[in-house]
Steps between C-alpha positions, in 0.01 A plus 500: 500500500596752765591754231167454324309551824696819577431646154133408524473652846681817385268544200186445705619735777591770245164470327321520835691807614453672162128434507482630857695815406291567190175453690619726779606770252170477309289524815700801613434683171128425519466612860708821475405810289664532163674831562663358809608172338700666233718652768566182685504252207869514466568464872243225539629309202850528638404362841277239343786369288729496803238303693453255216872440460547468877211257516642295221843484664357414842271236347787357303719473811227347714393271216855383437546418865168318517560303182849402606366385835245284320728383221812412701356173642350418160837558337669276760233238441562512124879468541462214749258305280747531210781365722283211616404419141871449425537250786606729786238376747671658801396858407266682741311836506538734801231772505388743777199676351257397777230436243372229264832503311678402820262206542547406134879499545475280809272250325733501200797419726310209656410369155861540383631314806261208445590495132870487590438207736291315241752556220781391735317178587434431132867559416612272786259228390612540139866471604425189707302344215781569252756352741287187545438459126868557421618242754250234392640198317161440341383719215201733546293649218201731559251547215195725462163365384616539138806280570738795467810492716488728805799362686774241454762428767871434423462121532227499233706734281790254518275203421375661178807706412319836504501825701192654664550852365477369141203263539287694751151562359536240225280193465679203655478300176688779318786448742490122550395328180381161616174332398458315830556821696247682281232239573591506869462880526174504302353235725565693819246780453274304264449223757492744793727277708864453589690235304828319567700359211841392374615644169805424287657808344812599304653839594716390314605232750259215566319550831212345688310764696236443765222764484282581803239770436285711729214720375476855640137595566350842572353497849270207572364473147612155374430597139693827501854391409749783465816297445707187554815421697708208368770333711765318294746234610773359279470126562727390214768367735241338727348310207847401379584364846170314515566343161855414604369339818243299304765393249739415781244285682404329174864437410590371847198271494600371158867457591413310818226296339719369216760313712239397757286345226807320366596375847148382572479317167829312549413412861167352391678306225750362752222407741311319226785247459779675309710502817551125462704560184841633617583672170166686479509573873847657482404706195185631669688574822754705302215697342339551843834626631528749210143626553554527878818702439310717256239570766774573755675748269172668416404542865849623587486758221153612608619543859812686383297733281250562779781579744667744259173677418405530867648838592425436867755217507765605751846419367821654624727627223831319463818605324518324164832443326401473134793286378491252791126438470506462121789250537293299751203489262715390204656228714151371585398486131833375364398132478169586334683697231760226447227242429405701189856596414420867563790733573445778755719805439538741789617861474465682831670828587746485792385839632130435542358671811312294756124550514252441781192283490390139542781262397257212443290705260809626316621142445152389394494776239831382346401130529175556310669686214792258459276193543263647242793537260610139554147368438448684171852483357579202274791271582850646472363852524645793696363701794671826591465688826642850527495737798627858497405844625523870430456789743124455509404135448605139540443288188470120486459339158408136433502402132479170314523355150166325537186477291402864554157654549270658244455878552124466548557306824755737659251748661329217693809294579506595871132422565412211729450170317562660161671250274627555148478127427289323764588149388874572497484677839338200665742269321802679650335522841407869520224630729432820305590712805878529472517830311214650704710427810804665336298813424372537857841436656650770277221736609588429865845645419328807343621389158356367176566216256508522123505227234616489141466193282522376144365169374765228460773737620442533871370714783656763724363612839639820653442587866551864599527586870550864614804516727389802704213298650673171577870571560456642849307392803 
């Protein structure tokens, strides 16, 4: 721009000086006699050309200086605006022209400073918002008024198995293909009100999501909706726990009600006159004793399970010698096994390390597994108990030659009150809580329990306990 102005100024100055010189020369010829002009034409033309050239050079020098004085701040302003447009908001203009350009530069600097502060605040707020959205456990999805995705935080991405950079700008139904969700989203803007809902989805895992929506309105106009914010919460585990609690309460009620009903019925029968017959009385009293014991065992198992599940229970870890405690359990159950002619075969390594934990719970774990084997193994069967270790884990195996369990029941075998054969379980005196207790005791040792079974061939339980977490105190 500066170059163009200099060229323009030079051309205009040259034209002006030439016109002035020509006019001066013409006027001179008109005013002076012809015979005299011919003598001085050459000299006059010479001096006139010198004057014109000198004028042009002087004009060019003065013009260049003037233009540069005017253009320098403009040039600085242009360079600075380009820098600011690339994000360098700290650039300033320093001008000392003592004119309007100086004032323009000062106002520009003030504007640039305010812009820098505003952009800085926006960046800080954006960083804070991203940090908040990233740290949230709940999912957040922002949609425009056409239900296109504006924003999706990491929690929401994980829920739906997508990434924001791929789905941004797409309609939410293109990303999450779910009929219920589609109706939910349509209803938000159509009904002009926020809606809460629970939706079952597969992504591909089955999930239950709680949706809480909030309409974004422009200003105070209730009808001008520019978007929607949806807060998502994965409540799958909560619903599972609620269902488990309901099932547990129902099962406990049923398990308590059955023996109580039986006891009440026999008591009423005895009171109505059956007690006068010694044979009937003794038979009923035996049944009452069995039902009372059944109630006692059930309550004991419930209390044991509650104690194990209660992580706030304060219990001091004790050193557990594996072989000694297994021997004590087998001694306790020896008579019960002999009554059915069941042989218990023990194979325990001599070099098992001691572990730390609750001795009572450890014994209960072994009792439940061996007792379970005795109950469901036919007469003259065999129960084997093996204990060994490697560098990482302790392994305890309890296997039997019993009736076995169908594969379809294995995944639910450790659930409370789950029975493969309800009639048989009650017949042998089971509460339906024994294996659930085993599972939770094993978990208290940071381990896990596995089961393998084949119908009419037997069942094998394997307990795995990591040594690095229980072999030192």
